[in-house]
C-alpha positions in Angstrom: -20.9 10.5 14.9 -21.7 11.5 11.3 -19.3 14.2 11.1 -16.3 12.0 12.6 -16.9 9.2 9.8 -17.0 11.7 7.2 -13.6 13.0 8.3 -12.5 9.3 8.2 -13.6 8.9 5.0 -11.9 12.0 3.6 -8.4 10.7 5.3 -8.4 7.9 3.0 -9.5 9.6 0.2 -6.4 12.1 0.5 -4.9 8.9 1.6 -4.9 7.3 -1.5 -4.9 10.2 -4.0 -2.0 11.1 -2.4 -0.3 7.8 -3.1 -1.4 8.0 -6.5 0.0 11.1 -7.2 3.3 10.1 -6.5 2.8 6.7 -8.9 2.0 9.6 -11.5 4.8 11.7 -10.5 7.3 8.7 -11.0 6.0 8.0 -14.5 6.2 11.1 -15.4 10.0 11.3 -13.7 10.7 8.4 -16.2 9.7 10.6 -19.2 6.5 8.2 -19.9 3.7 9.7 -21.9 1.6 6.8 -22.9 1.4 3.2 -21.2 -0.4 0.5 -22.3 -0.4 -1.2 -18.4 0.8 -0.2 -15.2 1.6 -2.6 -12.3 1.6 -1.1 -8.7 2.4 -3.3 -5.7 1.4 -2.2 -2.5 1.9 -3.6 0.8 -1.2 -4.7 3.0 -0.5 -2.5 6.1 -0.4 0.6 3.3 -4.3 -0.2 3.8 -5.0 1.0 0.3 -8.5 1.2 -0.7 -8.4 -0.1 -4.3 -11.3 1.3 -6.2 -10.6 5.0 -5.0 -6.7 4.0 -5.3 -7.3 3.0 -8.6 -9.9 5.9 -9.9 -7.3 8.3 -8.5 -4.1 6.6 -10.7 -6.8 7.1 -14.3 -7.6 10.8 -13.1 -4.6 11.7 -12.3 -2.7 10.5 -15.3 -5.2 12.7 -17.3 -4.7 15.5 -15.5 -0.7 15.2 -16.0 -0.8 14.6 -19.7 -0.3 10.8 -19.4 -2.3 8.3 -21.3 -2.7 4.9 -19.5 -4.8 2.1 -20.8 -4.9 -0.2 -17.6 -3.7 0.2 -14.0 -3.7 -2.7 -11.8 -2.9 -3.1 -8.2 -1.1 -5.8 -6.6 -1.3 -6.2 -2.7 1.4 -7.9 -1.4 1.2 -9.5 2.3 3.2 -8.1 4.9 6.8 -10.6 5.4 8.5 -9.9 8.9 11.7 -10.8 9.6 13.1 -11.2 13.2 16.2 -9.7 14.0 17.1 -11.9 17.2 16.5 -15.1 15.4 16.6 -14.2 11.5 13.4 -16.4 11.6 11.0 -14.3 8.4 7.2 -15.1 8.4 4.1 -14.0 6.8 1.2 -12.3 8.3 -2.3 -13.2 7.5 -3.8 -9.6 8.3 -7.7 -11.3 8.8 -6.5 -13.5 10.7 -6.0 -10.8 13.7 -8.8 -9.6 15.9 -10.7 -6.6 14.7 -9.4 -4.0 17.1 -5.5 -5.3 16.0 -6.3 -4.7 12.5 -8.1 -1.0 13.0 -4.5 -0.4 14.8 -2.4 -1.4 12.0 -4.6 0.2 9.2 -4.3 3.4 11.0 -0.6 3.1 12.0 1.0 0.5 10.7 4.2 0.6 12.6 1.4 -0.6 15.2 2.4 -4.4 14.2 5.5 -4.0 16.7 3.0 -3.9 19.2 1.2 -6.5 18.6 3.2 -9.1 16.8 6.0 -10.7 18.1 8.2 -13.7 16.1 6.7 -17.0 16.1 9.7 -18.3 16.4 11.4 -16.9 19.6 8.4 -14.5 20.9 10.8 -11.1 20.5 9.1 -8.0 19.8 12.5 -7.2 17.8 11.5 -7.4 13.9 11.6 -5.5 10.8 9.0 -5.6 8.0 10.7 -6.8 4.8 7.7 -6.7 2.4 4.3 -5.4 2.5 4.6 -1.9 3.5 3.9 1.1 1.4 4.6 0.6 -2.6 7.7 -1.6 -3.5 7.2 -1.3 -7.2 5.4 0.3 -10.0 6.4 -1.5 -13.3 5.3 0.5 -16.9 4.3 -1.8 -19.8 4.7 0.4 -23.0 2.4 0.5 -25.9 2.7 -0.9 -29.0 
């Protein structure tokens, strides 16, 4: 059982490092070499471990030769929109049963299996916000 747990821990560490690298490559692609602050918005459905992700951004910025003074991670709650009635609602992941949260944690698309529109009960909805990295803001120096 301990081996399986280690594999899960390693998977999540790799997940955060891969996301952090995509942020750093995005910043580099825009020609930024120094930043006072990076503000990164990520969806709660992405299930990012905050500490690992922030550490990875700091370490990778050094590795790629970017000076970053401060990194902030803003987690966005999921917002869903029904494709049948047009109703838009937010989801408090903490209010869901533990097994549902765990399923969504490992596979964010599982929201389609566990949730439905609170207005018309349709399972035909889209994720409007709260999935993936949605924004990277770079505040310059000086």
